[in-house]
Steps between C-alpha positions, in 0.01 A plus 500: 500500500361694796125431482426721802672798333317435175165483678562820695605684184195376312281621788676839505553595135190665358365424154373815332290414193520711184798705612683674340273408208210264436592132505806544723497344848742725693686340791530770769799409716485814717311328787818295561666817627234534770620171651868529602528132595366392160742735325788350701387148402493598131853640523618188683359276224645707217839539671533129579456421130810707423721449805858425391410508130521870411732797529243780452127565461364712216147629553273623223325835548297550697332210675812286465651730762233417761645154564831517312672739739397289801624182327839664439521616863405152627775347285754777567553567129470823296169617354502661154216704354365432153302811406282632222678705235604849605499446878873437558798732458780388270685281448235238433417224256153446354290222351193549281212253499160467339171555675153400384471843335837661433829461680679605818853515634660428834840611626761416759801700618823354369758373746250386764531137400817332388588253230447144615275583794202272563185712491149450634241704312194563715158643419166469673318332212590298190248533218621485138864537609584787264629740764685224684662380176614858430644524853692176446640624168603823674688303766667284235616811311718573802654151505312370803319165505130455571497240773139530613167674456254539786143625521226519757245398232520332159205507260569167334261533204686808369820303425761704682684198642534355152647826375765496773627147424757646257699626801538151654435644845294376793153656528313524831157634578295463815157516335390373161175596334 
């Protein structure tokens, strides 16, 4: 565990109370992008977790792209977009999932990952795990194997890590709240 990285991230990420609604403590990660060396250190940490263990990175729209693409480049593996319904041209495969109020769907173009590949699913934040679980099911529909999940932040009290145990994959986060 890189305590210096953790401390610098904690000093950089801004807590925005009552956003987007009362009672929510929003973690604003955008100040990281004002510090190129910090961004590089984050990518190094996330990439080292996966080095030699994956064949592709799948990033969840949209903030999963912010670090996911750089992780894939650092590891010299493909990056695959997981997008909200209706954003990708066919052919694609979709996965519905439940939200607090209603449901949503994510999609991935078919043929971009192959059966048997070891996949890292990356997103910026793990909360309840619903979107990440849907992404994992989407990857499995195409015959690939979830090898790892990675996040910049995990909100432990919301139970997302527990929800992901069904995939028997490694989970890595830099910060835990």
